[in-house]
FIPAKE-987173 format. One record per residue (C-alpha): residue in three letters; x, y, z. Coordinates in steps of 0.001 Angstrom, whole numbers, padded with zeros to 6 digits, always signed. Example, Ala and Ser with C-alpha at 12.3 -4.5 7.8 and 13.67 -1.06 7.14 Angstrom:
BEGIN
ALA+012300-004500+007800SER+013670-001060+007140
END
This chain:
BEGIN
UNK-010380-020073-012151UNK-007303-022259-011664UNK-004202-021660-009543UNK-000606-022707-010206UNK+002863-021704-009021UNK+004813-019710-011609UNK+008175-021434-012103UNK+009425-019471-015145UNK+012892-018198-014045UNK+012816-015172-016367UNK+009459-014051-014978UNK+010577-014515-011375UNK+013807-012607-012013UNK+011956-009708-013666UNK+009486-009518-010759UNK+012087-009863-007993UNK+011715-006279-006751UNK+007998-006717-006031UNK+007984-010427-005182UNK+010426-010223-002309UNK+010202-013564-000515UNK+006654-014349-001710UNK+005755-017186-004080UNK+004327-016124-007476UNK+000972-017782-008202UNK-000948-017549-011488UNK-004749-017200-011148UNK-006189-017753-014625UNK-009664-018028-016110UNK-013191-017012-015102UNK-014136-016530-011459UNK-016854-019036-010642UNK-018633-020378-007573UNK-015760-022737-006674UNK-012835-020341-007090UNK-012425-019635-003370UNK-012566-023364-002553UNK-009905-024081-005185UNK-007654-021337-003831UNK-007835-022594-000249UNK-007181-026175-001334UNK-004239-025026-003471UNK-002726-023019-000588UNK-003055-025985+001784UNK-001589-028428-000754UNK+001403-026214-001555UNK+001789-025126+002116UNK+002005-021482+001083UNK+002712-018930+003812UNK+003175-015889+001564UNK+002325-015379-002091UNK+001710-012824-004810UNK-001343-013716-006904UNK-000904-012782-010588UNK-004319-012495-012214UNK-005156-013193-015842UNK-008937-013201-015959UNK-011743-011510-017941UNK-013943-011569-014836UNK-016816-013775-013776UNK-019289-013728-010897UNK-019288-010459-008935UNK-020121-011885-005493UNK-017538-014629-005886UNK-014980-012041-006993UNK-015489-010200-003703UNK-015287-013435-001712UNK-012064-014343-003499UNK-010677-010920-002579UNK-011623-011445+001069UNK-009895-014848+001065UNK-006729-013283-000388UNK-006792-010547+002293UNK-007344-013129+005045UNK-004328-015103+003790UNK-002212-011938+003741UNK-001291-012392+000064UNK-000359-009694-002465UNK-001846-009232-005950UNK-000646-008182-009405UNK-001763-008591-013034UNK+000474-010663-015250UNK+001544-014018-016615UNK+004737-015480-018092UNK+005190-014940-021816UNK+002086-012900-022574UNK-000122-009903-021812UNK-002589-010417-018993UNK-005826-008656-018076UNK-007919-008478-014923UNK-011372-007115-015662UNK-014843-006857-014165UNK-015171-009181-011117UNK-011440-009894-011294UNK-010811-006283-010259UNK-012729-006951-007033UNK-010600-010038-006373UNK-007436-008041-007120UNK-008539-005448-004527UNK-008122-008110-001824UNK-004332-008003-002013UNK-002474-006533+000947UNK+000070-005113-001503UNK-001561-004466-004882UNK+001009-003913-007618UNK+000340-002221-010949UNK+003468-001004-012725UNK+004928-000848-016212UNK+005350-004637-016254UNK+001785-005360-015156UNK-001159-006217-017340UNK-004338-004128-017504UNK-007118-003580-014963UNK-010604-003103-016415UNK-013907-001936-014936UNK-017520-001524-016032UNK-020961-001288-014489UNK-022592-004340-012944UNK-025537-005901-014761UNK-027837-008746-013782UNK-028236-010200-017267UNK-032041-010434-016927UNK-034934-008227-018046UNK-035327-005293-015632UNK-038278-005506-013227UNK-038998-003886-009894UNK-037558-006947-008110UNK-034402-007197-010231UNK-033759-003456-009926UNK-033996-003753-006124UNK-031551-006684-006232UNK-029115-004698-008379UNK-029270-001771-005940UNK-028590-004128-003027UNK-025598-005713-004791UNK-024308-002253-005688UNK-024403-001255-002008UNK-022599-004468-001071UNK-019910-003740-003677UNK-019393-000189-002363UNK-019039-001525+001193UNK-016573-004150-000020UNK-014354-001575-001735UNK-014275+000525+001440UNK-013464-002590+003464UNK-010497-003293+001181UNK-009216+000271+001500UNK-010293+001315-002015UNK-011981+004652-002690UNK-015685+003861-003358UNK-015495+006425-006174UNK-014165+003475-008187UNK-017751+002206-008186UNK-018985+005581-009457UNK-016431+005463-012245UNK-017367+001889-013162UNK-021054+002864-013230UNK-020278+005350-016006UNK-019057+002558-018320UNK-021529+000384-020236UNK-021853-003206-019054UNK-020846-004415-022525UNK-017735-002237-022560UNK-014538-002133-020498UNK-012707+000913-019178UNK-008992+000186-018784UNK-007561+002014-015790UNK-004244+003776-016167UNK-001857+002857-013302UNK-001830+006408-011946UNK-005647+006394-011787UNK-005700+003031-009987UNK-003188+004471-007502UNK-005241+007624-006934UNK-008280+005513-006124UNK-006334+003203-003813UNK-007161+000184-005982UNK-003428-000261-006546UNK-000937+000696-003864UNK+002356-000753-005184UNK+003120-002182-001780UNK+002224+000878+000311UNK+000044+000323+003375UNK-002327+003130+004434UNK-000459+005991+006099UNK-000980+006605+009804UNK-001144+009975+011587UNK-001097+009800+015389UNK-000290+012166+018244UNK+001816+010623+021050UNK+003703+011943+024079UNK+007278+011425+025238UNK+008429+012829+028583UNK+005163+014782+028772UNK+005800+016426+025393UNK+003461+015739+022449UNK+004699+014772+019016UNK+002938+013881+015772UNK+003887+010655+013993UNK+003238+010233+010263UNK+004332+006908+008843UNK+003724+004724+005805UNK+004908+001168+005367UNK+005940+000046+001894UNK+006899-003430+000747UNK+010600-002517+000743UNK+010948+000094+003524UNK+009112+002483+005850UNK+008913+006265+005504UNK+008501+008166+008754UNK+008051+011845+009663UNK+007857+013008+013295UNK+006808+016576+014102UNK+007983+018127+017374UNK+006829+021283+019135UNK+009272+023066+021438UNK+008840+026610+022674UNK+006185+027420+020082UNK+008394+026279+017206UNK+007970+023286+014900UNK+010625+020843+013718UNK+010479+017606+011752UNK+012533+014434+011990UNK+012578+012355+008800UNK+013572+008696+008638UNK+013823+005826+006166UNK+013639+002426+007840UNK+015379-000168+005705UNK+018150-002723+006415UNK+021396-001923+008267UNK+023395-002734+005121UNK+021306-000400+002978UNK+021396+002385+005579UNK+025211+002267+005712UNK+025517+002169+001910UNK+023250+005193+001426UNK+025253+007347+003871UNK+028776+006128+003052UNK+029677+009241+001047UNK+028742+012912+001159UNK+024974+012589+001160UNK+022391+015165+000151UNK+019164+015001+002155UNK+015904+016713+001277UNK+012184+016246+000839UNK+009915+016566-002169UNK+006470+018081-001683UNK+004324+016769-004523UNK+007502+016393-006554UNK+009024+019797-005710UNK+012330+019898-003794UNK+012285+021472-000310UNK+014331+021582+002893UNK+017709+020657+001312UNK+020743+019779+003440UNK+023661+017347+003757UNK+023249+015835+007205UNK+021741+012355+006757UNK+023034+009800+009249UNK+022720+006030+009551UNK+021914+004297+012821UNK+021210+000582+012665UNK+018421+000250+010055UNK+017544+003990+009976UNK+018640+006790+007685UNK+017526+010050+009274UNK+017828+013837+009254UNK+015883+016745+010763UNK+014765+020251+009838UNK+013170+023312+011441UNK+009757+024257+010043UNK+008505+027791+009482UNK+004764+028497+009801UNK+004595+028978+006025UNK+006207+025579+005416UNK+003810+023982+007916UNK+000915+025562+006039UNK+002289+024253+002748UNK+002366+020718+004144UNK-001385+020965+004767UNK-001957+021186+001001UNK+000706+018603+000094UNK-000548+015173-000929UNK+002775+013293-001089UNK+005885+013872+001029UNK+008971+012111-000350UNK+012026+011593+001872UNK+015209+011557-000222UNK+018918+010919+000334UNK+021423+011031-002489UNK+025141+010577-002984UNK+026344+013222-005412UNK+027362+010520-007878UNK+024188+008406-007709UNK+020437+008539-008148UNK+018257+009496-005147UNK+016985+006868-002750UNK+013959+007115-000529UNK+010270+006554-000076UNK+007008+008497+000179UNK+004312+009225+002747UNK+000737+009956+001660UNK-000250+012999+003752UNK-003880+013296+002680UNK-005426+011304+005525UNK-003271+013161+008057UNK-004115+016741+007104UNK-006663+017346+009867UNK-004413+015865+012563UNK-001510+017955+011241UNK-003680+021089+011242UNK-004645+020530+014900UNK-001054+019836+016004UNK+000459+022761+014075UNK-002257+025183+015187UNK-001806+024315+018869UNK+001985+024589+018645UNK+002377+027921+016847UNK+001634+030954+019081UNK+000069+032930+016243UNK-001671+029921+014741UNK-001350+028938+011103UNK-001233+031498+008286UNK-004517+031942+006464UNK-004966+028964+004170UNK-005376+029512+000483UNK-007193+026213+000000UNK-010574+026665-001679UNK-013295+024139-000955UNK-014876+022625-004053UNK-018054+020658-004563UNK-017533+018878-007870UNK-020364+016867-009400UNK-020677+015116-012733UNK-023697+016712-014378UNK-023770+014395-017409UNK-022097+011364-018950UNK-022716+010175-022483UNK-021340+007609-024912UNK-022529+007751-028517UNK-020826+006009-031421UNK-017501+005805-029583UNK-017592+009472-028547UNK-017582+009801-024776UNK-018212+013069-023002UNK-018744+014309-019477UNK-019635+017661-017941UNK-018572+018644-014438UNK-019712+021620-012386UNK-018319+023040-009166UNK-021406+023743-007069UNK-019286+025675-004541UNK-018552+028244-007261UNK-022221+028978-008047UNK-023415+032529-007317UNK-026749+034194-008115UNK-026662+037409-010167UNK-029693+039708-010636UNK-032089+037125-009259UNK-032462+034985-012401UNK-028839+034466-013473UNK-026352+032009-011974UNK-022581+032096-012522UNK-020189+029252-011877UNK-017272+027139-013088UNK-017791+024096-015284UNK-015555+021594-017060UNK-016090+019466-020151UNK-014066+016487-021348UNK-014676+014629-024607UNK-012747+011621-025901UNK-013066+009978-029297UNK-010409+007430-030200UNK-007084+009012-029293UNK-008453+012571-029449UNK-009281+014358-026191UNK-010796+017823-025712UNK-010840+019482-022279UNK-011991+022959-021351UNK-012839+024927-018228UNK-015460+027638-018490UNK-016716+030438-016296UNK-020362+030228-017314UNK-023513+032243-016841UNK-026881+030497-016816UNK-030267+032134-017423UNK-032554+029836-015440UNK-035795+031409-016726UNK-034917+031678-020443UNK-033156+028276-020519UNK-029970+029625-022072UNK-026277+029936-021175UNK-023060+031590-022270UNK-019332+031121-021692UNK-017868+034259-020152UNK-014371+032817-020435UNK-013200+029426-021734UNK-009742+027903-021321UNK-008792+024833-023366UNK-006287+022278-022041UNK-004378+019227-023240UNK-004451+015924-021355UNK-001580+017001-019080UNK-003503+020055-017856UNK-001476+022563-019905UNK-003522+025502-021224UNK-003609+025677-025023UNK-006239+028278-026036UNK-009003+030618-024842UNK-012432+031615-026140UNK-015848+033089-025260UNK-019411+032537-026505UNK-022561+034657-026453UNK-025980+033686-025124UNK-027428+030585-026776UNK-030512+028487-026115UNK-029772+025192-024428UNK-030942+022142-026429UNK-033079+019627-024530UNK-031406+016437-023255UNK-027937+017819-023988UNK-024800+018109-021870UNK-025411+021861-021782UNK-028902+021332-020379UNK-027552+019004-017692UNK-025185+021802-016619UNK-027957+024415-016615UNK-030379+022262-014627UNK-027686+021467-012059UNK-026561+025091-011765UNK-030132+026335-011396UNK-030930+023718-008764UNK-033600+022042-010887UNK-031959+018624-010733UNK-029684+016881-008281UNK-026953+014501-009461UNK-026925+010979-008040UNK-024710+010502-004986UNK-022325+008350-007025UNK-021616+011393-009240UNK-020655+013667-006317UNK-016876+014040-006004UNK-016667+016903-003504UNK-013302+018585-002997UNK-011409+016446-005523UNK-009106+018462-007769UNK-010866+019062-011115UNK-008054+017639-013227UNK-007801+014557-011010UNK-011470+013855-011765UNK-010919+014589-015463UNK-008006+012140-015526UNK-010251+009502-013919UNK-012811+010020-016664UNK-010148+009894-019399UNK-008648+006755-017882UNK-012030+005038-017884UNK-012699+006119-021452UNK-009652+004416-022960UNK-011281+001046-023580UNK-011319+001508-027349UNK-007797+002889-027506UNK-006182-000468-026762
END
């Protein structure tokens, strides 16, 4: 892999919003044993203090890819996928190097990120299989170290070593592989004048989103702030300004009271117990201000890592505690994955939904997704499994399109389950006769989030 400063003025102008004051650097070619040495020598020669590394690489050596990522993190550099005048890719070991970026951009201007399972390239033996398992564990630890959901490894393991699964940007964001300049959110309880408050904050490359929850007399309130520049803060509040939040994209707590103070734009709201409870199931809180004649401004806070801290703070503040939560715990596992002649399919079962009926029957909820070319079939089924007679039936089936919109319904009668089929994998899992590998356990993930991950990894042949 070679490194060079990107001087193309058109490229630098187009990337200005993500570059900021960093220097764009092109990292091109295979990752080999000397890539880290070349990068450090290049940084010293060019006296770089801050940079965004733009990758264009098909991959290379896995261990060296991780070491390159660690070097990039140590230097405090950002990463992206792209090159002047052409389409770029970052696949295989390059994805591990990309994960080292402090800010990891993947937007509509970026190239593609690709993943697949690791392979040693030698004939399998007991020794080589042990080595592969050890390297797999090292890779999982590395992803966690970089702040990436280790489920990325599970997803990559489902893709043949000779194939590539191209990740959609939204999937890379869900897994934390890309963050588009957002640092991990923090959730901390502090005290001021002997009164506790809960701070939720997320730093982005262009501003900071902050939410502070207060408890006074058994009532909750929230102060919301955008930390930007003094010039921007004054510009955003110069006219009559609407102020509100979006909870997973849905408008809430509207008002017209945003104020600017130095580099802050802020407003506050009272919170009802029901609204507090809703926040515990909200993944993304967006803070918005908007002049009536312009588009909204603002930034987001990822609430997922703060839910337990929020639950404790809210529950201790409210005299009657929180309203009963409607959140249902899931235990999603991938029962089977297959790829035959370009037709990929996966079956998922929610083990938390399984219930025994009449001793020999088990009922539960399952999902199936099949992709072939540009065609995708998704359905959810409330199934009944006869563990003794090795048969199953669909009590109720709902078909969906790729967006999660229901399109049709159906049922099926009892039918024998063919051996070594997706249906048998479901039956054996439901009846407790087989246990999926740990890498195929996805717990309380939303079913359609997992389905979108599978679809995103199955799009290799669609490009």
